[in-house]
C-alpha positions in Angstrom: -43.1 -6.5 -3.8 -46.1 -8.8 -4.3 -45.1 -12.3 -5.3 -48.9 -11.8 -7.7 -48.2 -8.9 -9.8 -51.9 -7.9 -10.9 -51.3 -8.7 -14.4 -50.2 -12.1 -13.7 -53.6 -14.0 -14.9 -53.4 -17.6 -16.6 -49.8 -17.6 -15.4 -50.5 -17.2 -12.0 -53.0 -19.6 -11.7 -50.9 -22.1 -13.9 -48.2 -22.1 -11.3 -50.1 -22.4 -8.2 -51.9 -25.3 -9.8 -48.9 -26.9 -11.2 -46.2 -26.5 -8.5 -47.9 -27.5 -5.3 -48.4 -30.6 -6.9 -44.8 -31.5 -8.2 -43.3 -30.3 -4.6 -45.2 -33.0 -2.8 -44.1 -35.3 -5.7 -40.1 -34.5 -5.4 -40.2 -34.4 -1.5 -42.1 -38.2 -1.2 -41.6 -39.0 2.2 -39.6 -35.8 3.2 -41.2 -33.5 5.6 -41.1 -29.8 5.3 -39.3 -29.3 8.1 -36.0 -31.8 6.6 -36.6 -29.9 3.0 -36.2 -26.0 5.2 -33.3 -26.9 7.1 -31.4 -28.8 3.9 -32.5 -25.9 1.0 -32.4 -22.9 3.5 -35.8 -22.1 2.5 -38.0 -21.2 5.7 -40.8 -24.6 6.4 -43.7 -21.2 5.9 -42.3 -20.6 2.8 -42.5 -24.1 1.6 -46.1 -24.4 3.2 -47.1 -21.5 1.6 -45.8 -22.5 -2.1 -47.8 -25.6 -1.5 -50.9 -23.5 -0.3 -50.9 -21.5 -3.3 -50.5 -18.4 -1.3 -47.5 -17.5 -2.7 -45.0 -18.2 -5.7 -41.1 -19.5 -5.3 -38.7 -16.8 -5.7 -36.5 -17.9 -8.2 -33.1 -18.2 -5.5 -35.3 -19.9 -3.4 -36.7 -22.6 -6.3 -33.1 -23.4 -7.3 -32.5 -24.3 -3.6 -35.2 -25.9 -3.3 -34.7 -28.0 -6.6 -31.2 -28.7 -6.2 -31.9 -30.3 -2.8 -34.3 -32.3 -4.3 -32.3 -33.0 -7.9 -35.2 -31.8 -9.8 -35.8 -29.7 -13.2 -36.8 -25.7 -12.1 -38.6 -26.2 -15.8 -40.3 -29.7 -14.2 -41.4 -28.4 -10.8 -43.2 -24.9 -12.5 -45.0 -26.9 -15.2 -42.7 -25.9 -18.3 -41.4 -29.3 -18.9 -42.5 -32.6 -18.6 -39.5 -34.3 -17.6 -39.2 -33.9 -13.8 -35.1 -34.1 -13.9 -33.0 -34.3 -16.5 -31.9 -38.1 -17.6 -28.8 -39.8 -16.0 -26.1 -39.2 -17.8 -23.7 -43.0 -18.6 -20.6 -43.1 -16.4 -17.4 -44.9 -17.1 -17.3 -48.2 -15.0 -13.7 -47.9 -13.7 -14.2 -51.7 -11.6 -13.5 -53.2 -15.3 -9.8 -52.7 -16.3 -9.2 -51.6 -19.9 -6.9 -53.4 -22.3 -4.4 -51.6 -24.5 -3.5 -53.1 -27.9 -0.4 -52.7 -29.2 -0.9 -50.7 -32.7 1.5 -51.6 -34.9 4.4 -49.2 -35.8 4.7 -47.4 -39.0 7.2 -49.8 -40.3 5.7 -52.8 -39.9 2.7 -51.6 -41.5 4.5 -50.9 -44.1 6.5 -54.1 -43.9 3.2 -56.4 -43.8 1.7 -54.6 -46.6 5.3 -55.5 -48.4 4.7 -59.4 -47.4 0.8 -59.5 -49.3 1.7 -59.1 -52.5 
């Protein structure tokens, strides 16, 4: 099955224009050989994607985006965010302080003493 269906006009042009630039941006200093080893996608396939000869298969694209920690939507030009924003983390290095909660009876006495 061809990766370029005959009824793909603007979609094919879009992905073959946006995707190669974003692939290179995601890779940074990484080589195609390194990405191929980490993702399981052959270097020749990655080269064909970069040149716009073929478009990525979803399963392979998922593998590459997982390795590069990038959003598939961004890589193919559907979103302008390169990856999901980082999630806040809990700082486990700081001790937590547990303040004692008053018992129900203590609260009732405190209210009675205040009157």
